[in-house]
N, C-alpha and C positions, 0 to 999 in steps of 0.2 A: 372397494377401494381401501388399501392399506393407509393409515394415517401416516404422514410424514414424521420422521424421528428429529428430535431437536440435535442429536449428534451428527446429523447429516447437513446442517445448514449451509455449510461452505459449498456443498455440491449444487445448491439451488442457483448459484451464480451462473451456472452454465445453462439454465433454462431461460427461455425468451419471456420477456415481460416481468412485472413485479410479482414477488412472491413473499409468503410469510405465514406466521400462525398468530392467532389472537393472543394478546398478553395484556393482563391487568395487574396492578400493584395496588391493592385495596383490601382492607379487612371489613368493609361494609357489606353486610349480607345482601342487600338489595342490588348492590353493584355486582356482586359475584353471581348472584342469580341471573341478572340480566345478561351478563357475559355467557353463561352457560346456555340460556335460551337462544341467544344469537348464534352460538357455535354449534349447537346441536344438530341443525339440519345439514351441517357440512361434514366431511371426514376428518376434519382437522382436529389436533390436540388443543387443549386450553392451558395455557401457561398462567398460573397464580402465583404472584409474588408477595411477600411480607418483607419489610425492612427491619433492620436491627432496632430501630426505635419503636416501631410497631409491637414487634413480637420478639421476646428473648426470655431467658431462664428467669428473670425477675418480673416478667409479665408485661413489660414495655407499657405503652400508653393505651393499649387494648386490653391489658389485664391477662393476656394469653401467652402461654409458652408455645413453642413450635408443636408439639403434640396437641395442644388444645386447638391450635389454629387448623391443623390437619383435620381434628374431628368435626370442627365447625364447617370446613369446606365440603367434607364427605357427607355431612347431615344435609347441606344445601343440595349437593348433587343428587342425594336420593330423593329429595322432595321434587327436584327439577327433572328426575328421570335422566340425569346426564350420567353416562358411564364412567366410573372412577378410573378405569384404565386410560382414559383419555385425558386425565388431569396431570399436569406437571406442576409440581410444587417447586418454587424457587425462593432463595434467600437473598435479599439485595443489601448492598453495603455492609456486608458482614464483617466486622472489625471492632475496634476499640471505641468507636464513636461515643456510644451512649455513657462510656466511663472515662472519657478523655480529661476529666478533672483530676483524675488520680494519677500517680506516677505511672510510667509506661509498663513496668512489669506487672502491676496490679491490674491494670486496664487489659493487657494482653492476656492475662490469666482468665478474666472474665470473658474476653472474646473468644478463647479457646472453648470455654465451658459452653458458650452460646452455640458455636458452629458444631460442636459435638451433639448438641441437642437437636440442631436442625438436621444434621445428617442422620442421626438415629431415628428421627421422626419421618424419614423417607423424603426429605427435601432433596432433589436430584440436580438442581441447577443452583450453584453457589457463587455469588460475586464476592471476591476477596477485596476488601477495601481498607488498608491500613495506612492511608496517605496522611492522615491528621496526627499532629503533634499532641502528645499527652502533656501533662504537668511539667513545666520547666523546659519543654522542647519547642522548637520553632512551630508556627501554626501549620506548615506543610513540610513533610519530610522529604528527604532526597529520594532518588529512584532506588538506590541499593537497599536502604533501610526499609523502604515500603515493601519492596519485594522480598526481602528476608522475612519480614513479618507475615506477608502473605503466604509464604512458603510454610511458616510455622502453624498457620490456621489450616492450610491444606492437609498437613500431616495430621493434626487433630481430627480432621473430618475423615480422612482415610482410616485412622484408627477406630472411629466410631462405627464404621460400616464394613469392617473386615468380614469376609464371607457373603456380602450382599450380592444378589444377582444383578443389581443395577447400581454401581458405584456412581458417584456423582460426576458431573461435568462442571468446570470452572470458568468463570469470567475474570479476567484480570484488567487492571487499569482503572484509573479514577477521574478522568477529566470531566467530571460533572459536579454540580453544586452538592451542597450536603443533603443528606436524605430528606425528601419533602419539596425540594425545589428552591429556588432563590427567593429571598425575603425582600430584596431591595429592586428597584427599577433596573432593568438591563439595558445599559446604553449601547452596548456593542459586544460582539463575540469574535474571538480568534479561532479559526478553524485549525485544528490540530495539524501540525506540520508532519509529512509523511517520515521524516527522519525521527521524530519524537515517538511515534507509535512503534517503529522498528526497534528502538531503543528499549522501550517499554516491554516488548515481547522478549528481546534478548536478555535484559536483566532479570526478568522473571524465570526465564528458562535456566539461566545460570543458578539462580537461588533455588529452584526446585531440584536441580541435579545435586547441588551441594547438600540438599537435605535428604537425598536418596529417594526422591519422588519422580523418578523418570516416567514411571507409568502414569502417574497422575497428571503429569504435564501434557501427556498425549491426549488427555481428556480436557485440556483448555480449548474452548470452542469459540471464544470471543474476547476482544480487547474493547475496552471502553474508550471512546473518542468524542470529540466535540466537532460535528459536521456543520455547525452554524445554526442549530435550532435549539430554542430554549423557551421556557415560559416561567414566570414567577407569579407573585401576588399582584403585580402591577401592570405587566405587559407580556407580549408574546413576541418572540423573533422567528420570522418564517423561514423555513428552509429553502435555500437556493442551491439546486444542484451543481450549477456551474462553480460555485466557490469551493465545493467538495470534491471535485473532479479529480485532482491529484491525489487526495487522501484515498478516494474510492479505488484509484489504480493501484494503490499500495497492497492491496488484498492479493494482487498477482504474486507478490513476494512473500506472502504469509499463507501457505497451503493449509487448509484445515480450519481456517479462522474466518469469522464474520466480525463485523463491528457492532458495538452496542452503543446507543446513544440515549441519553436522558431525553425525555418528552417524546419518545417515540417507542414504538414496540421493540422489545429485545431482538426481534428476529428480522428487522428491517434491513433492506439491502440498499446501499447507497447507489443511486442511479447514475451512470456515467452521461 
């Protein structure tokens, strides 16, 4: 049986019943090995992601660059007899967050260097997250500036993998907590409004086209939303599919896209 491709996620909505692929965002060797062992008996690929804080050109809090992380994952795969071709590497929250204490231009220059390193190391699923303000800016940026900065990073990633047989796919949108999850108790969540996710997609489309990235936008496979599920250090908010029904139906108007949600696998399909 041929393993499903992450590029075809939107087509899975046509299938009966739940569907998805295993996804982990961890740099702990035991977690990664366990994920490989659990996935090995299936025909599925395994998506392994690193965040901008975990892994970056400065080493992040793991001390690893993107190429270091890839080498670690491949070493674990060899020991676990897990085929390398079934591993998909992803970068999460790729943007200026680790350097947001700096001026925006300095932080974005560093973010560009980071995403180039991710792309050059063969990470093929890249979440563009430029929603946070840098020094002297509001805590959260408006949609237009967020999208313009995301397009800037996409351009850097595209340049880093010119000639690659497997150019990256992108995830846009930022309706999630900071990398690592909420630090405070979560008292309530507001499900993303359908109009908001349509606007997110539209404003990113315009930003990509203005940057000459029409082909790259065709490889946008997901938009981040808040479907009403979350966890933090203190509590868990359980998903209620009824609350997300209108949001889920929005996918009918967004061909080629799925939704990505924090605290779930990136390939989860919101049930109607």
